[in-house]
PyMOL Python script that loads the backbone (N, CA, C, O; Angstrom):
from pymol import cmd

cmd.read_pdbstr("""\
ATOM      1  N   MET A   1     146.080 111.029 125.620  1.00  0.00           N
ATOM      2  CA  MET A   1     144.770 109.558 124.662  1.00  0.00           C
ATOM      3  C   MET A   1     144.382 110.542 123.660  1.00  0.00           C
ATOM      4  O   MET A   1     144.259 111.757 123.818  1.00  0.00           O
ATOM      5  N   ALA A   2     144.152 109.622 122.269  1.00  0.00           N
ATOM      6  CA  ALA A   2     143.696 110.476 120.979  1.00  0.00           C
ATOM      7  C   ALA A   2     142.264 110.803 120.849  1.00  0.00           C
ATOM      8  O   ALA A   2     141.582 109.862 121.254  1.00  0.00           O
ATOM      9  N   GLU A   3     141.837 111.412 120.591  1.00  0.00           N
ATOM     10  CA  GLU A   3     140.423 111.699 120.118  1.00  0.00           C
ATOM     11  C   GLU A   3     139.509 110.343 119.361  1.00  0.00           C
ATOM     12  O   GLU A   3     139.666 109.773 118.282  1.00  0.00           O
ATOM     13  N   GLY A   4     138.724 110.193 120.239  1.00  0.00           N
ATOM     14  CA  GLY A   4     138.233 109.044 119.793  1.00  0.00           C
ATOM     15  C   GLY A   4     138.191 107.632 120.607  1.00  0.00           C
ATOM     16  O   GLY A   4     137.370 106.735 120.801  1.00  0.00           O
ATOM     17  N   ILE A   5     139.095 107.836 120.853  1.00  0.00           N
ATOM     18  CA  ILE A   5     139.577 106.104 121.075  1.00  0.00           C
ATOM     19  C   ILE A   5     139.599 106.187 123.221  1.00  0.00           C
ATOM     20  O   ILE A   5     140.220 106.773 124.108  1.00  0.00           O
ATOM     21  N   ASN A   6     138.965 105.612 123.140  1.00  0.00           N
ATOM     22  CA  ASN A   6     138.734 105.518 125.025  1.00  0.00           C
ATOM     23  C   ASN A   6     139.302 103.944 125.263  1.00  0.00           C
ATOM     24  O   ASN A   6     139.282 102.943 124.547  1.00  0.00           O
ATOM     25  N   VAL A   7     139.779 104.194 126.514  1.00  0.00           N
ATOM     26  CA  VAL A   7     140.732 102.847 127.255  1.00  0.00           C
ATOM     27  C   VAL A   7     139.201 102.164 128.305  1.00  0.00           C
ATOM     28  O   VAL A   7     138.552 102.868 129.079  1.00  0.00           O
ATOM     29  N   GLU A   8     139.036 101.231 128.133  1.00  0.00           N
ATOM     30  CA  GLU A   8     137.952 100.306 128.973  1.00  0.00           C
ATOM     31  C   GLU A   8     139.021  99.478 129.553  1.00  0.00           C
ATOM     32  O   GLU A   8     139.952  99.093 128.845  1.00  0.00           O
ATOM     33  N   TRP A   9     138.932  99.157 130.909  1.00  0.00           N
ATOM     34  CA  TRP A   9     139.401  97.984 131.740  1.00  0.00           C
ATOM     35  C   TRP A   9     138.550  96.754 132.479  1.00  0.00           C
ATOM     36  O   TRP A   9     137.622  96.501 133.247  1.00  0.00           O
ATOM     37  N   HIS A  10     139.135  96.440 132.009  1.00  0.00           N
ATOM     38  CA  HIS A  10     138.126  94.688 132.161  1.00  0.00           C
ATOM     39  C   HIS A  10     139.100  94.271 133.743  1.00  0.00           C
ATOM     40  O   HIS A  10     140.315  94.348 133.921  1.00  0.00           O
ATOM     41  N   ASN A  11     138.470  94.015 134.295  1.00  0.00           N
ATOM     42  CA  ASN A  11     138.505  92.764 135.796  1.00  0.00           C
ATOM     43  C   ASN A  11     138.229  91.816 135.266  1.00  0.00           C
ATOM     44  O   ASN A  11     137.021  91.939 135.067  1.00  0.00           O
ATOM     45  N   TYR A  12     138.600  90.719 134.801  1.00  0.00           N
ATOM     46  CA  TYR A  12     138.514  89.408 134.315  1.00  0.00           C
ATOM     47  C   TYR A  12     139.022  88.588 135.748  1.00  0.00           C
ATOM     48  O   TYR A  12     140.180  88.501 136.157  1.00  0.00           O
ATOM     49  N   ARG A  13     137.401  87.848 136.565  1.00  0.00           N
ATOM     50  CA  ARG A  13     138.328  86.658 137.284  1.00  0.00           C
ATOM     51  C   ARG A  13     137.705  85.174 136.695  1.00  0.00           C
ATOM     52  O   ARG A  13     136.578  84.806 136.366  1.00  0.00           O
ATOM     53  N   HIS A  14     138.716  84.685 136.730  1.00  0.00           N
ATOM     54  CA  HIS A  14     138.698  83.430 135.930  1.00  0.00           C
ATOM     55  C   HIS A  14     138.269  82.398 136.933  1.00  0.00           C
ATOM     56  O   HIS A  14     138.756  82.045 138.007  1.00  0.00           O
ATOM     57  N   PRO A  15     136.935  81.924 136.082  1.00  0.00           N
ATOM     58  CA  PRO A  15     136.343  80.909 136.879  1.00  0.00           C
ATOM     59  C   PRO A  15     136.611  79.849 137.604  1.00  0.00           C
ATOM     60  O   PRO A  15     137.563  79.339 137.013  1.00  0.00           O
ATOM     61  N   TYR A  16     136.331  79.112 138.642  1.00  0.00           N
ATOM     62  CA  TYR A  16     136.624  78.066 138.834  1.00  0.00           C
ATOM     63  C   TYR A  16     136.007  76.732 138.572  1.00  0.00           C
ATOM     64  O   TYR A  16     135.203  76.544 139.485  1.00  0.00           O
ATOM     65  N   TYR A  17     136.007  75.837 137.845  1.00  0.00           N
ATOM     66  CA  TYR A  17     135.269  74.544 137.761  1.00  0.00           C
ATOM     67  C   TYR A  17     135.456  73.326 138.321  1.00  0.00           C
ATOM     68  O   TYR A  17     136.526  73.278 138.928  1.00  0.00           O
ATOM     69  N   ASN A  18     134.892  72.426 138.348  1.00  0.00           N
ATOM     70  CA  ASN A  18     136.005  71.118 138.037  1.00  0.00           C
ATOM     71  C   ASN A  18     136.849  70.202 136.773  1.00  0.00           C
ATOM     72  O   ASN A  18     136.618  69.765 135.645  1.00  0.00           O
ATOM     73  N   GLN A  19     137.619  70.229 137.468  1.00  0.00           N
ATOM     74  CA  GLN A  19     138.558  69.615 136.100  1.00  0.00           C
ATOM     75  C   GLN A  19     138.987  67.633 136.523  1.00  0.00           C
ATOM     76  O   GLN A  19     139.349  67.053 137.547  1.00  0.00           O
ATOM     77  N   LEU A  20     138.742  67.276 135.373  1.00  0.00           N
ATOM     78  CA  LEU A  20     138.846  65.983 135.542  1.00  0.00           C
ATOM     79  C   LEU A  20     140.224  65.218 136.224  1.00  0.00           C
ATOM     80  O   LEU A  20     140.329  64.034 136.546  1.00  0.00           O
ATOM     81  N   TRP A  21     141.125  66.186 136.318  1.00  0.00           N
ATOM     82  CA  TRP A  21     142.226  65.458 137.319  1.00  0.00           C
ATOM     83  C   TRP A  21     142.465  66.735 138.538  1.00  0.00           C
ATOM     84  O   TRP A  21     143.539  67.307 138.725  1.00  0.00           O
ATOM     85  N   LEU A  22     141.686  66.896 138.994  1.00  0.00           N
ATOM     86  CA  LEU A  22     141.486  67.913 139.935  1.00  0.00           C
ATOM     87  C   LEU A  22     142.132  67.290 141.202  1.00  0.00           C
ATOM     88  O   LEU A  22     143.100  67.899 141.657  1.00  0.00           O
ATOM     89  N   LYS A  23     141.764  66.258 141.777  1.00  0.00           N
ATOM     90  CA  LYS A  23     142.457  65.673 142.628  1.00  0.00           C
ATOM     91  C   LYS A  23     143.730  65.470 142.757  1.00  0.00           C
ATOM     92  O   LYS A  23     144.188  65.532 143.898  1.00  0.00           O
ATOM     93  N   GLU A  24     144.457  65.234 141.849  1.00  0.00           N
ATOM     94  CA  GLU A  24     146.050  64.896 141.647  1.00  0.00           C
ATOM     95  C   GLU A  24     146.569  66.020 141.090  1.00  0.00           C
ATOM     96  O   GLU A  24     147.787  66.111 141.246  1.00  0.00           O
ATOM     97  N   GLN A  25     146.045  66.918 140.484  1.00  0.00           N
ATOM     98  CA  GLN A  25     146.859  68.138 139.735  1.00  0.00           C
ATOM     99  C   GLN A  25     146.510  69.265 140.425  1.00  0.00           C
ATOM    100  O   GLN A  25     147.338  70.175 140.468  1.00  0.00           O
ATOM    101  N   GLY A  26     145.281  69.416 141.063  1.00  0.00           N
ATOM    102  CA  GLY A  26     144.690  71.149 140.981  1.00  0.00           C
ATOM    103  C   GLY A  26     144.366  71.099 140.530  1.00  0.00           C
ATOM    104  O   GLY A  26     144.294  70.184 139.709  1.00  0.00           O
ATOM    105  N   PHE A  27     143.385  72.827 140.665  1.00  0.00           N
ATOM    106  CA  PHE A  27     143.073  72.801 139.394  1.00  0.00           C
ATOM    107  C   PHE A  27     143.775  74.001 138.600  1.00  0.00           C
ATOM    108  O   PHE A  27     144.341  74.966 139.112  1.00  0.00           O
ATOM    109  N   ILE A  28     143.638  73.768 137.427  1.00  0.00           N
ATOM    110  CA  ILE A  28     144.659  74.749 136.652  1.00  0.00           C
ATOM    111  C   ILE A  28     144.362  75.586 135.698  1.00  0.00           C
ATOM    112  O   ILE A  28     144.481  75.151 134.552  1.00  0.00           O
ATOM    113  N   SER A  29     143.961  76.810 135.856  1.00  0.00           N
ATOM    114  CA  SER A  29     143.288  77.739 135.274  1.00  0.00           C
ATOM    115  C   SER A  29     143.606  78.230 134.422  1.00  0.00           C
ATOM    116  O   SER A  29     144.825  78.070 134.356  1.00  0.00           O
ATOM    117  N   HIS A  30     143.005  79.219 133.025  1.00  0.00           N
ATOM    118  CA  HIS A  30     143.703  79.443 131.244  1.00  0.00           C
ATOM    119  C   HIS A  30     143.928  78.303 130.973  1.00  0.00           C
ATOM    120  O   HIS A  30     145.072  78.025 130.614  1.00  0.00           O
ATOM    121  N   LEU A  31     143.200  77.549 131.029  1.00  0.00           N
ATOM    122  CA  LEU A  31     143.327  76.661 129.869  1.00  0.00           C
ATOM    123  C   LEU A  31     142.476  77.143 128.463  1.00  0.00           C
ATOM    124  O   LEU A  31     141.910  78.219 128.271  1.00  0.00           O
ATOM    125  N   SER A  32     142.593  75.910 127.507  1.00  0.00           N
ATOM    126  CA  SER A  32     141.746  76.387 126.505  1.00  0.00           C
ATOM    127  C   SER A  32     140.249  76.818 126.903  1.00  0.00           C
ATOM    128  O   SER A  32     140.046  76.709 128.112  1.00  0.00           O
ATOM    129  N   LEU A  33     139.077  77.317 126.095  1.00  0.00           N
ATOM    130  CA  LEU A  33     138.055  76.814 126.104  1.00  0.00           C
ATOM    131  C   LEU A  33     137.220  75.343 125.917  1.00  0.00           C
ATOM    132  O   LEU A  33     136.086  75.027 126.279  1.00  0.00           O
ATOM    133  N   MET A  34     138.508  74.408 125.030  1.00  0.00           N
ATOM    134  CA  MET A  34     137.731  73.303 125.087  1.00  0.00           C
ATOM    135  C   MET A  34     137.884  72.754 126.581  1.00  0.00           C
ATOM    136  O   MET A  34     136.935  72.012 126.837  1.00  0.00           O
ATOM    137  N   ASP A  35     138.693  72.871 127.549  1.00  0.00           N
ATOM    138  CA  ASP A  35     138.430  72.090 129.125  1.00  0.00           C
ATOM    139  C   ASP A  35     137.248  72.718 129.787  1.00  0.00           C
ATOM    140  O   ASP A  35     136.742  72.043 130.683  1.00  0.00           O
ATOM    141  N   ILE A  36     136.881  73.506 129.609  1.00  0.00           N
ATOM    142  CA  ILE A  36     135.784  73.597 130.226  1.00  0.00           C
ATOM    143  C   ILE A  36     134.450  73.374 129.670  1.00  0.00           C
ATOM    144  O   ILE A  36     133.428  73.150 130.318  1.00  0.00           O
ATOM    145  N   PHE A  37     134.583  73.470 128.243  1.00  0.00           N
ATOM    146  CA  PHE A  37     133.618  72.461 127.240  1.00  0.00           C
ATOM    147  C   PHE A  37     133.204  70.574 127.725  1.00  0.00           C
ATOM    148  O   PHE A  37     132.250  69.807 127.846  1.00  0.00           O
ATOM    149  N   PHE A  38     134.731  70.636 127.856  1.00  0.00           N
ATOM    150  CA  PHE A  38     134.916  68.916 127.987  1.00  0.00           C
ATOM    151  C   PHE A  38     134.420  68.695 129.087  1.00  0.00           C
ATOM    152  O   PHE A  38     133.488  67.897 129.178  1.00  0.00           O
ATOM    153  N   ASN A  39     134.935  69.362 130.210  1.00  0.00           N
ATOM    154  CA  ASN A  39     134.476  69.162 131.684  1.00  0.00           C
ATOM    155  C   ASN A  39     132.666  68.947 132.086  1.00  0.00           C
ATOM    156  O   ASN A  39     131.956  68.059 132.558  1.00  0.00           O
ATOM    157  N   HIS A  40     132.503  70.321 131.579  1.00  0.00           N
ATOM    158  CA  HIS A  40     131.168  70.799 131.531  1.00  0.00           C
ATOM    159  C   HIS A  40     130.260  70.942 130.797  1.00  0.00           C
ATOM    160  O   HIS A  40     129.249  71.512 131.209  1.00  0.00           O
ATOM    161  N   GLY A  41     130.337  70.508 129.593  1.00  0.00           N
ATOM    162  CA  GLY A  41     129.363  70.257 128.404  1.00  0.00           C
ATOM    163  C   GLY A  41     128.341  71.790 128.100  1.00  0.00           C
ATOM    164  O   GLY A  41     128.766  72.842 127.622  1.00  0.00           O
ATOM    165  N   PRO A  42     127.139  71.539 128.477  1.00  0.00           N
ATOM    166  CA  PRO A  42     126.129  72.502 127.857  1.00  0.00           C
ATOM    167  C   PRO A  42     126.455  74.007 128.930  1.00  0.00           C
ATOM    168  O   PRO A  42     126.537  75.186 128.584  1.00  0.00           O
ATOM    169  N   GLU A  43     126.579  73.428 130.211  1.00  0.00           N
ATOM    170  CA  GLU A  43     126.458  74.241 131.276  1.00  0.00           C
ATOM    171  C   GLU A  43     127.922  75.104 131.563  1.00  0.00           C
ATOM    172  O   GLU A  43     128.168  75.540 132.687  1.00  0.00           O
ATOM    173  N   ALA A  44     128.699  75.260 130.602  1.00  0.00           N
ATOM    174  CA  ALA A  44     130.048  75.242 130.152  1.00  0.00           C
ATOM    175  C   ALA A  44     130.112  77.714 130.270  1.00  0.00           C
ATOM    176  O   ALA A  44     130.797  78.557 130.849  1.00  0.00           O
ATOM    177  N   LEU A  45     128.878  77.695 129.265  1.00  0.00           N
ATOM    178  CA  LEU A  45     128.889  79.054 128.920  1.00  0.00           C
ATOM    179  C   LEU A  45     128.321  79.535 130.299  1.00  0.00           C
ATOM    180  O   LEU A  45     128.714  80.635 130.688  1.00  0.00           O
ATOM    181  N   ILE A  46     127.625  78.984 130.919  1.00  0.00           N
ATOM    182  CA  ILE A  46     126.817  79.037 132.093  1.00  0.00           C
ATOM    183  C   ILE A  46     127.823  79.955 133.736  1.00  0.00           C
ATOM    184  O   ILE A  46     127.614  80.959 134.417  1.00  0.00           O
ATOM    185  N   ILE A  47     128.956  78.785 133.701  1.00  0.00           N
ATOM    186  CA  ILE A  47     129.791  79.193 134.184  1.00  0.00           C
ATOM    187  C   ILE A  47     130.888  80.329 133.493  1.00  0.00           C
ATOM    188  O   ILE A  47     131.497  81.140 134.191  1.00  0.00           O
ATOM    189  N   LEU A  48     130.995  80.264 132.370  1.00  0.00           N
ATOM    190  CA  LEU A  48     131.860  81.429 131.908  1.00  0.00           C
ATOM    191  C   LEU A  48     131.873  82.613 132.270  1.00  0.00           C
ATOM    192  O   LEU A  48     132.763  83.379 132.638  1.00  0.00           O
ATOM    193  N   THR A  49     129.833  82.764 132.003  1.00  0.00           N
ATOM    194  CA  THR A  49     129.643  84.127 132.024  1.00  0.00           C
ATOM    195  C   THR A  49     129.503  84.790 133.486  1.00  0.00           C
ATOM    196  O   THR A  49     129.428  86.009 133.643  1.00  0.00           O
ATOM    197  N   GLY A  50     129.479  83.979 134.400  1.00  0.00           N
ATOM    198  CA  GLY A  50     129.187  84.135 136.173  1.00  0.00           C
ATOM    199  C   GLY A  50     127.722  84.029 136.582  1.00  0.00           C
ATOM    200  O   GLY A  50     127.241  84.442 137.638  1.00  0.00           O
ATOM    201  N   ARG A  51     126.938  83.269 135.355  1.00  0.00           N
ATOM    202  CA  ARG A  51     125.607  82.307 136.495  1.00  0.00           C
ATOM    203  C   ARG A  51     125.186  81.789 136.968  1.00  0.00           C
ATOM    204  O   ARG A  51     124.108  81.808 137.562  1.00  0.00           O
ATOM    205  N   LYS A  52     126.680  80.525 136.710  1.00  0.00           N
ATOM    206  CA  LYS A  52     126.602  79.601 137.865  1.00  0.00           C
ATOM    207  C   LYS A  52     128.177  79.671 138.690  1.00  0.00           C
ATOM    208  O   LYS A  52     129.269  79.854 138.152  1.00  0.00           O
ATOM    209  N   LEU A  53     127.938  79.499 139.905  1.00  0.00           N
ATOM    210  CA  LEU A  53     129.376  79.674 140.404  1.00  0.00           C
ATOM    211  C   LEU A  53     129.619  78.140 141.036  1.00  0.00           C
ATOM    212  O   LEU A  53     128.739  77.305 141.245  1.00  0.00           O
ATOM    213  N   ILE A  54     130.740  78.032 141.227  1.00  0.00           N
ATOM    214  CA  ILE A  54     130.974  76.481 141.726  1.00  0.00           C
ATOM    215  C   ILE A  54     132.165  76.829 142.312  1.00  0.00           C
ATOM    216  O   ILE A  54     133.241  77.144 141.804  1.00  0.00           O
ATOM    217  N   PRO A  55     131.661  76.681 143.961  1.00  0.00           N
ATOM    218  CA  PRO A  55     132.311  76.587 145.066  1.00  0.00           C
ATOM    219  C   PRO A  55     134.118  75.764 144.828  1.00  0.00           C
ATOM    220  O   PRO A  55     134.095  74.653 144.298  1.00  0.00           O
ATOM    221  N   ARG A  56     135.249  76.226 145.141  1.00  0.00           N
ATOM    222  CA  ARG A  56     136.074  76.010 145.017  1.00  0.00           C
ATOM    223  C   ARG A  56     136.175  75.312 146.211  1.00  0.00           C
ATOM    224  O   ARG A  56     135.937  75.945 147.240  1.00  0.00           O
ATOM    225  N   PRO A  57     136.672  73.391 146.344  1.00  0.00           N
ATOM    226  CA  PRO A  57     136.864  72.459 147.801  1.00  0.00           C
ATOM    227  C   PRO A  57     137.830  73.311 148.307  1.00  0.00           C
ATOM    228  O   PRO A  57     138.464  74.106 147.614  1.00  0.00           O
ATOM    229  N   GLU A  58     138.003  73.105 149.945  1.00  0.00           N
ATOM    230  CA  GLU A  58     139.200  73.532 150.656  1.00  0.00           C
ATOM    231  C   GLU A  58     140.645  72.522 150.228  1.00  0.00           C
ATOM    232  O   GLU A  58     140.880  71.328 150.044  1.00  0.00           O
ATOM    233  N   GLY A  59     141.210  73.503 150.214  1.00  0.00           N
ATOM    234  CA  GLY A  59     143.006  71.926 150.218  1.00  0.00           C
ATOM    235  C   GLY A  59     143.339  72.224 148.430  1.00  0.00           C
ATOM    236  O   GLY A  59     144.525  72.260 148.103  1.00  0.00           O
ATOM    237  N   ILE A  60     142.548  72.373 147.631  1.00  0.00           N
ATOM    238  CA  ILE A  60     142.754  72.253 146.497  1.00  0.00           C
ATOM    239  C   ILE A  60     143.490  73.336 145.829  1.00  0.00           C
ATOM    240  O   ILE A  60     143.049  74.485 145.849  1.00  0.00           O
ATOM    241  N   LYS A  61     144.738  72.990 145.158  1.00  0.00           N
ATOM    242  CA  LYS A  61     145.778  73.533 145.090  1.00  0.00           C
ATOM    243  C   LYS A  61     144.859  74.618 143.535  1.00  0.00           C
ATOM    244  O   LYS A  61     143.742  74.303 143.124  1.00  0.00           O
ATOM    245  N   VAL A  62     145.465  75.513 143.102  1.00  0.00           N
ATOM    246  CA  VAL A  62     145.197  76.331 142.046  1.00  0.00           C
ATOM    247  C   VAL A  62     146.244  77.061 141.638  1.00  0.00           C
ATOM    248  O   VAL A  62     146.824  77.980 142.216  1.00  0.00           O
ATOM    249  N   ARG A  63     146.535  76.317 140.051  1.00  0.00           N
ATOM    250  CA  ARG A  63     148.146  76.751 138.848  1.00  0.00           C
ATOM    251  C   ARG A  63     147.443  77.704 137.585  1.00  0.00           C
ATOM    252  O   ARG A  63     146.443  77.409 136.930  1.00  0.00           O
ATOM    253  N   HIS A  64     148.291  78.931 137.463  1.00  0.00           N
ATOM    254  CA  HIS A  64     148.034  78.963 136.216  1.00  0.00           C
ATOM    255  C   HIS A  64     148.315  78.070 134.969  1.00  0.00           C
ATOM    256  O   HIS A  64     147.524  77.144 135.145  1.00  0.00           O
ATOM    257  N   ALA A  65     148.568  77.973 134.534  1.00  0.00           N
ATOM    258  CA  ALA A  65     148.660  77.352 133.164  1.00  0.00           C
ATOM    259  C   ALA A  65     149.830  77.474 132.430  1.00  0.00           C
ATOM    260  O   ALA A  65     150.094  76.810 131.427  1.00  0.00           O
ATOM    261  N   ASP A  66     150.668  78.494 133.035  1.00  0.00           N
ATOM    262  CA  ASP A  66     151.652  78.837 132.415  1.00  0.00           C
ATOM    263  C   ASP A  66     152.904  78.320 133.448  1.00  0.00           C
ATOM    264  O   ASP A  66     154.118  78.467 133.312  1.00  0.00           O
ATOM    265  N   GLU A  67     152.099  77.629 134.579  1.00  0.00           N
ATOM    266  CA  GLU A  67     152.724  77.825 135.578  1.00  0.00           C
ATOM    267  C   GLU A  67     153.175  75.825 135.036  1.00  0.00           C
ATOM    268  O   GLU A  67     154.273  75.273 134.957  1.00  0.00           O
ATOM    269  N   VAL A  68     152.127  75.423 134.844  1.00  0.00           N
ATOM    270  CA  VAL A  68     152.212  74.141 134.623  1.00  0.00           C
ATOM    271  C   VAL A  68     152.927  73.298 133.331  1.00  0.00           C
ATOM    272  O   VAL A  68     153.647  72.301 133.279  1.00  0.00           O
ATOM    273  N   MET A  69     152.437  74.084 132.466  1.00  0.00           N
ATOM    274  CA  MET A  69     152.811  73.344 131.026  1.00  0.00           C
ATOM    275  C   MET A  69     154.269  74.444 130.369  1.00  0.00           C
ATOM    276  O   MET A  69     154.269  75.663 130.534  1.00  0.00           O
ATOM    277  N   SER A  70     155.413  73.677 129.633  1.00  0.00           N
ATOM    278  CA  SER A  70     156.181  74.166 128.999  1.00  0.00           C
ATOM    279  C   SER A  70     155.936  74.592 127.510  1.00  0.00           C
ATOM    280  O   SER A  70     156.425  73.783 126.721  1.00  0.00           O
ATOM    281  N   TRP A  71     155.354  75.569 126.976  1.00  0.00           N
ATOM    282  CA  TRP A  71     154.775  75.353 125.562  1.00  0.00           C
ATOM    283  C   TRP A  71     156.018  74.825 124.769  1.00  0.00           C
ATOM    284  O   TRP A  71     155.877  73.813 124.083  1.00  0.00           O
ATOM    285  N   GLY A  72     157.272  75.485 124.832  1.00  0.00           N
ATOM    286  CA  GLY A  72     158.008  75.345 123.910  1.00  0.00           C
ATOM    287  C   GLY A  72     158.469  73.766 123.213  1.00  0.00           C
ATOM    288  O   GLY A  72     158.628  73.424 122.041  1.00  0.00           O
ATOM    289  N   ASP A  73     158.591  73.035 124.478  1.00  0.00           N
ATOM    290  CA  ASP A  73     159.182  71.502 124.082  1.00  0.00           C
ATOM    291  C   ASP A  73     157.878  70.834 124.573  1.00  0.00           C
ATOM    292  O   ASP A  73     158.020  69.819 125.254  1.00  0.00           O
ATOM    293  N   LYS A  74     156.542  71.299 124.299  1.00  0.00           N
ATOM    294  CA  LYS A  74     155.636  70.282 124.700  1.00  0.00           C
ATOM    295  C   LYS A  74     155.719  69.369 126.057  1.00  0.00           C
ATOM    296  O   LYS A  74     154.941  68.479 126.399  1.00  0.00           O
ATOM    297  N   SER A  75     156.684  69.764 126.612  1.00  0.00           N
ATOM    298  CA  SER A  75     156.747  68.849 127.999  1.00  0.00           C
ATOM    299  C   SER A  75     155.968  69.471 129.053  1.00  0.00           C
ATOM    300  O   SER A  75     155.741  70.675 128.939  1.00  0.00           O
ATOM    301  N   TYR A  76     155.302  68.533 130.560  1.00  0.00           N
ATOM    302  CA  TYR A  76     154.470  69.150 131.018  1.00  0.00           C
ATOM    303  C   TYR A  76     155.660  68.385 132.537  1.00  0.00           C
ATOM    304  O   TYR A  76     156.457  67.466 132.722  1.00  0.00           O
ATOM    305  N   ALA A  77     154.930  69.721 133.384  1.00  0.00           N
ATOM    306  CA  ALA A  77     155.644  69.556 134.874  1.00  0.00           C
ATOM    307  C   ALA A  77     154.750  69.106 135.518  1.00  0.00           C
ATOM    308  O   ALA A  77     153.548  69.043 135.264  1.00  0.00           O
ATOM    309  N   ASN A  78     155.587  68.627 136.777  1.00  0.00           N
ATOM    310  CA  ASN A  78     154.245  67.766 137.565  1.00  0.00           C
ATOM    311  C   ASN A  78     153.964  68.666 138.458  1.00  0.00           C
ATOM    312  O   ASN A  78     153.050  68.474 139.261  1.00  0.00           O
TER     313      ASN A  78
END
""", "prot")
cmd.dss("prot")
cmd.show_as("cartoon", "prot")
cmd.util.cbc("prot")
cmd.orient("prot")
């Protein structure tokens, strides 16, 4: 390791929060910050910092944004 450079690991856990189409699409993680701001308004920062935890309802599918969206042609998977 180079002198004066430290490696720090970050164990980020994406927070669960309610989304508009949750029942139809499941929870889609790793969307832009705009998604949580539009869905939760002023309490978005409290959720992002982990000071408010929203429990995930049983039976809700969780998918990563990369599984749902094809960025190249802007088409969306079901």
